C-alpha positions as CSV (number, residue, x, y, z in Angstrom):
1,M,-2.2,-18.9,-19.9
2,N,-5.6,-17.2,-18.9
3,A,-5.6,-14.3,-16.4
4,D,-9.4,-13.7,-16.6
5,P,-10.4,-14.2,-12.8
6,S,-13.4,-15.8,-13.6
7,A,-11.5,-18.8,-15.2
8,H,-9.9,-19.3,-12.0
9,L,-12.5,-18.3,-9.3
10,L,-13.3,-21.3,-6.8
11,P,-16.4,-22.9,-6.4
12,L,-17.3,-21.3,-3.2
13,E,-18.2,-24.5,-1.5
14,E,-14.5,-25.1,-2.4
15,S,-13.2,-21.9,-1.4
16,R,-15.2,-22.3,1.6
17,R,-13.6,-26.0,2.4
18,R,-9.9,-24.7,2.0
19,F,-10.8,-21.3,4.3
20,D,-12.1,-23.9,7.0
21,E,-9.3,-26.5,6.3
22,Q,-6.0,-24.6,5.5
23,I,-6.3,-20.8,6.5
24,V,-8.0,-21.0,10.1
25,P,-5.5,-23.4,11.6
26,Q,-3.0,-21.8,9.7
27,R,-3.8,-18.4,10.2
28,L,-6.3,-17.5,12.7
29,A,-6.4,-20.5,15.2
30,H,-3.9,-18.4,17.7
31,G,-6.4,-15.6,18.5
32,V,-8.0,-14.9,21.6
33,R,-10.8,-13.4,22.7
34,Q,-11.1,-9.7,24.1
35,E,-13.4,-8.2,25.9
36,R,-12.9,-5.2,24.2
37,P,-11.2,-5.8,20.8
38,V,-9.3,-3.8,18.6
39,L,-9.5,-3.2,15.0
40,V,-5.8,-1.6,13.8
41,I,-6.2,-0.6,9.9
42,V,-2.5,-0.4,8.5
43,A,-3.2,2.2,5.3
44,G,-0.8,2.9,2.6
45,P,-0.1,2.4,-0.8
46,P,2.2,-0.5,-2.3
47,G,5.3,-0.7,-1.2
48,S,4.9,2.3,1.5
49,G,6.2,-0.2,4.3
50,K,2.8,-1.7,5.8
51,T,4.3,-4.8,6.5
52,A,6.7,-3.7,9.0
53,V,4.0,-1.5,10.9
54,E,1.5,-4.6,10.7
55,N,4.5,-6.4,12.7
56,R,4.8,-3.6,15.4
57,V,1.0,-3.2,16.1
58,R,0.7,-6.6,16.2
59,A,3.6,-7.1,19.0
60,D,2.2,-4.1,20.8
61,L,-1.7,-6.1,20.7
62,G,0.1,-9.4,22.1
63,G,0.0,-13.0,20.8
64,G,-3.5,-12.9,20.4
65,A,-3.8,-10.5,17.6
66,V,-4.6,-11.5,13.9
67,V,-3.2,-10.2,10.9
68,V,-5.5,-10.3,7.6
69,D,-4.2,-9.5,4.5
70,A,-5.3,-10.5,1.2
71,D,-2.3,-10.5,-0.3
72,A,-1.2,-13.8,1.8
73,M,-4.1,-15.8,0.9
74,R,-2.9,-15.7,-2.8
75,I,-0.8,-18.9,-1.8
76,Y,-3.9,-20.8,-0.5
77,H,-5.5,-21.2,-4.2
78,P,-4.2,-24.1,-5.8
79,D,-3.7,-22.1,-9.1
80,Y,-1.5,-19.4,-7.8
81,V,2.1,-21.0,-7.6
82,T,1.6,-22.5,-11.0
83,L,0.5,-19.1,-12.9
84,A,3.2,-17.3,-10.6
85,L,6.1,-19.6,-12.7
86,R,4.5,-19.0,-15.9
87,N,3.6,-15.4,-15.6
88,D,4.3,-14.0,-12.4
89,R,2.4,-10.3,-13.6
90,L,-1.0,-12.4,-13.9
91,A,-1.3,-14.5,-11.6
92,S,-2.1,-11.9,-8.8
93,P,-5.1,-10.7,-10.6
94,A,-6.0,-14.0,-11.3
95,T,-6.8,-15.4,-7.8
96,H,-7.5,-12.0,-6.6
97,P,-11.4,-12.7,-6.5
98,D,-10.5,-15.7,-3.8
99,A,-8.0,-13.7,-2.0
100,T,-10.2,-11.3,-1.4
101,R,-13.4,-13.4,-0.6
102,W,-10.5,-15.1,2.2
103,A,-9.9,-12.4,3.7
104,N,-13.6,-11.4,4.0
105,M,-14.2,-14.4,5.7
106,A,-11.1,-14.3,7.9
107,V,-12.4,-10.5,9.2
108,A,-15.7,-12.2,9.8
109,H,-14.4,-14.8,12.1
110,C,-12.3,-12.7,13.9
111,I,-15.4,-10.4,14.5
112,E,-17.8,-13.6,15.4
113,H,-14.7,-14.8,18.2
114,G,-13.8,-11.5,19.0
115,Y,-10.1,-11.3,18.8
116,D,-8.0,-8.3,18.1
117,L,-7.3,-7.7,14.2
118,V,-4.6,-5.8,12.6
119,L,-6.2,-5.6,9.1
120,S,-3.4,-4.5,6.1
121,T,-4.9,-2.1,3.0
122,T,-4.6,0.3,0.6
123,L,-7.7,2.3,2.2
124,R,-7.8,3.4,-1.5
125,T,-11.8,4.4,-1.1
126,A,-13.7,5.8,1.6
127,A,-16.2,3.1,0.8
128,T,-13.7,0.8,2.5
129,V,-14.0,2.7,5.6
130,D,-17.9,2.8,5.8
131,Y,-18.1,-1.0,5.3
132,L,-15.1,-1.6,7.8
133,S,-16.8,0.6,10.3
134,S,-20.1,-0.9,9.6
135,R,-18.9,-4.4,10.2
136,V,-16.9,-4.0,13.3
137,R,-18.6,-1.4,15.4
138,P,-21.5,-3.5,16.3
139,A,-19.5,-5.9,17.7
140,A,-17.9,-3.1,20.4
141,Y,-14.8,-3.0,18.7
142,R,-12.4,-0.1,19.0
143,I,-11.6,1.5,15.6
144,E,-7.5,2.7,15.3
145,I,-6.1,3.7,11.6
146,A,-2.3,3.7,11.3
147,A,-1.6,5.6,7.8
148,L,2.0,5.8,6.5
149,A,2.9,8.8,5.0
150,V,5.4,7.7,2.2
151,H,6.7,9.6,-1.0
152,E,5.5,8.5,-4.4
153,A,8.6,7.7,-5.6
154,A,9.7,5.3,-2.2
155,S,6.6,4.1,-2.4
156,R,7.4,3.1,-6.4
157,L,10.9,1.7,-5.9
158,G,9.6,-0.5,-2.9
159,V,7.0,-2.3,-5.4
160,L,9.7,-3.0,-7.5
161,R,12.2,-4.3,-4.9
162,R,9.9,-6.6,-2.7
163,Y,8.9,-7.8,-6.9
164,Q,12.0,-8.7,-7.6
165,D,13.3,-10.0,-4.3
166,G,10.7,-12.5,-4.7
167,R,11.7,-13.6,-8.0
168,D,15.1,-13.8,-6.8
169,D,14.1,-16.2,-3.5
170,A,10.8,-18.1,-4.9
171,G,11.2,-17.9,-8.3
172,F,8.0,-15.2,-9.1
173,G,7.3,-11.8,-7.3
174,R,4.1,-10.1,-6.8
175,Y,3.8,-7.1,-9.3
176,V,1.4,-4.1,-8.9
177,P,0.3,-1.9,-11.9
178,T,1.1,1.8,-11.9
179,A,-2.6,2.4,-12.5
180,F,-3.5,0.8,-9.0
181,Q,-0.4,2.5,-7.3
182,Q,-1.8,5.6,-8.5
183,D,-5.3,5.3,-7.7
184,A,-4.3,4.5,-4.2
185,Y,-1.7,6.5,-3.4
186,G,-4.5,9.6,-4.3
187,G,-7.0,7.5,-2.3
188,L,-5.8,7.2,0.5
189,L,-6.6,11.0,1.5
190,S,-10.1,10.7,0.5
191,A,-10.7,8.2,2.6
192,L,-9.0,10.0,5.8
193,D,-11.0,12.5,4.9
194,R,-14.0,10.4,5.3
195,V,-13.0,8.8,8.8
196,D,-12.6,13.1,9.8
197,D,-15.6,14.3,8.5
198,A,-17.7,10.7,9.9
199,R,-15.8,10.1,13.2
200,L,-15.0,6.3,11.6
201,A,-12.1,5.4,14.1
202,D,-11.4,6.1,17.5
203,V,-8.0,7.0,17.0
204,V,-5.8,7.8,13.9
205,N,-2.3,7.6,14.1
206,V,0.0,8.9,10.9
207,Y,3.6,7.3,10.7
208,R,6.8,7.7,8.5
209,R,8.0,4.2,6.9
210,D,10.6,4.4,9.8
211,G,7.6,4.2,12.4
212,H,8.2,7.9,13.5
213,L,4.9,9.1,14.5
214,L,3.7,12.1,12.5
215,Y,0.1,12.8,14.0
216,H,-2.3,11.5,16.7
217,N,-6.1,12.1,17.2
218,E,-8.7,10.9,18.8
219,L,-12.2,10.7,20.0
220,G,-12.7,12.3,23.3
221,P,-15.9,11.0,25.7
222,G,-18.5,13.4,23.7
223,G,-18.0,11.5,20.2
224,D,-15.8,14.5,18.7
225,W,-11.9,14.9,17.7
226,V,-9.8,15.9,20.8
227,R,-7.7,17.9,18.2
228,P,-8.8,19.6,15.2
229,P,-9.1,16.7,12.6
230,G,-6.0,17.1,10.3
231,A,-5.5,13.2,8.8
232,R,-4.8,14.6,5.0
233,A,-3.0,17.5,6.0
234,A,-0.5,15.1,8.3
235,V,-0.1,12.9,5.4
236,E,0.5,15.6,2.6
237,A,3.3,16.8,5.0
238,G,4.9,13.8,5.5
239,R,5.0,12.8,1.9
240,A,6.4,16.4,1.1
241,R,8.9,16.0,3.9
242,S,12.9,16.5,2.8
243,W,14.9,13.7,2.5
244,S,18.0,13.4,4.6
245,A,21.6,13.0,2.9
246,E,21.7,9.0,4.0
247,E,17.8,8.1,2.6
248,I,18.9,9.9,-0.5
249,T,22.3,7.8,-1.0
250,V,20.2,4.8,0.4
251,F,17.5,5.3,-2.6
252,L,20.3,5.8,-5.3
253,A,22.1,2.4,-4.2
254,Q,18.7,0.3,-4.1
255,A,17.2,1.8,-7.6
256,E,21.1,1.0,-8.6
257,G,21.1,-2.4,-7.5
258,L,17.5,-3.2,-8.9
259,R,18.8,-1.7,-12.2
260,A,20.9,-4.6,-12.8
261,R,18.3,-7.4,-11.8
262,L,15.0,-5.8,-12.9
263,P,13.4,-7.7,-16.4
264,A,14.2,-4.8,-18.4
265,D,10.4,-4.2,-19.4
266,L,10.2,-2.5,-16.1
267,H,13.3,-0.3,-16.5
268,E,10.6,2.3,-17.4
269,D,9.0,2.0,-14.3
270,L,12.2,2.3,-12.2
271,R,13.3,5.3,-14.2
272,I,9.7,6.7,-13.5
273,A,10.7,6.2,-9.8
274,V,14.0,7.7,-9.9
275,Q,12.4,10.8,-11.8
276,A,10.0,11.3,-9.2
277,A,12.5,11.4,-6.4
278,R,15.0,13.7,-8.4
279,D,11.7,16.1,-8.6
280,H,11.0,15.7,-4.9
281,I,14.8,16.5,-4.0
282,A,14.6,19.0,-6.3
283,A,11.7,20.9,-4.7
284,S,12.9,20.6,-1.6
285,G,16.2,21.9,-1.9
286,G,18.5,18.7,-2.4
287,T,21.0,19.2,-4.9
288,P,22.6,15.2,-5.2
289,D,22.8,14.7,-8.6
290,V,19.9,12.3,-9.0
291,G,19.6,13.6,-13.0
292,G,22.9,12.6,-13.4
293,F,22.0,8.9,-12.3
294,L,18.9,9.3,-14.7
295,R,21.0,10.4,-17.5
296,A,23.7,8.0,-17.2
297,A,21.4,5.0,-15.9
298,F,18.4,5.4,-18.7
299,P,20.4,7.4,-21.5
300,S,18.4,5.9,-24.2
301,A,15.0,6.1,-22.3
302,L,15.6,9.8,-22.0
303,R,16.6,10.3,-25.3
304,A,13.6,9.1,-26.8
305,Q,11.3,11.3,-24.2
306,F,12.9,14.5,-23.8
307,G,15.0,14.5,-27.2
308,A,18.4,14.3,-27.7
309,R,19.0,17.9,-26.8
310,G,16.0,18.1,-24.1
311,T,17.1,17.7,-20.2
312,A,15.3,15.5,-18.1
313,G,11.8,16.5,-16.8
314,R,11.8,19.2,-19.9
315,P,11.8,18.3,-23.7
316,A,14.1,20.3,-25.7
317,G,12.4,23.7,-26.6
318,G,8.9,22.7,-24.4
319,A,7.3,22.5,-20.7
320,A,8.6,20.4,-18.3
321,V,6.9,17.1,-18.0
322,S,5.3,15.6,-14.9
323,H,5.7,12.0,-13.9
324,R,4.0,12.6,-10.3
325,F,0.8,10.6,-9.4
326,P,-2.0,13.1,-10.2
327,G,-3.0,15.3,-7.5
328,P,-5.4,13.7,-4.7
329,P,-9.3,13.3,-5.2
330,A,-11.8,15.7,-4.6
331,R,-13.0,15.5,-1.1
332,P,-15.6,13.0,-1.0
333,G,-19.7,14.3,-0.7
334,S,-22.9,12.7,0.5
335,D,-22.9,11.4,-3.3
336,Q,-19.3,10.2,-4.1
337,A,-19.0,6.5,-2.4
338,R,-15.1,6.2,-4.2
């Protein structure tokens, strides 16, 4: 299988034809022109629960709002299903250029027609915010951001659950590589810094995965924030929030269920997700024996990584090993576009 995106990139004329004949009537035709349209950017790392927020936002806006998600565009690529059935780890990157192209076409279509727009994105670079703002501001759009504050362990587990659910339901899933997850997890913070510093949105909200609002700010009549800007701090606080006993129980039950279903080569991804949960629970004063689950579920992996006499998170006789994502990027300066 050739996963080189250039090997599957459709000619521009063919890509445009598929957009006009399939994507517009199936995904965009229900849009309704608005006098003052709204762009809601639903932002969060892969597996953080963006779809549920998108659905709530679309319901609030009404039936004329359009949701644009590049991942949902892949099915319009003529090679996608065949590629996914052969190797679902490579199908997404192989079709990514066309999916991105169609998402950009969809955004342009909605702006041209003045539709309310809900855009799903990781928002992993500050440049993305600048680009979106520059596209919709001339069309008099109100820009709102709905950012998700979800701990890395829950996001990692969410990626694996979505992938395996897809395999169970359709025979293939959508896998997100660890490096992209890491990039998105830290990049969201720098993007929110850019929003705060340059006032690139009219409203910024930060939500937990369950929809609980953690933070709200908006621009006042004078064009400045009505409260001290703190979107990054709100996401960081939401990620650091202690989990309830019920949340811990649900997480471990889902992890146990995935251990029996995931392909063997993804057990390491699962172990890292559970290790991140253990570190978080311990840091926030929790006591459930997540370490015991790790030792029982992944004994060979732990022996290989930590040594036969080491403990989870600390090699025998050595310093602690971190499995957490790297720290957030530095705040963007004038020369830092990404």
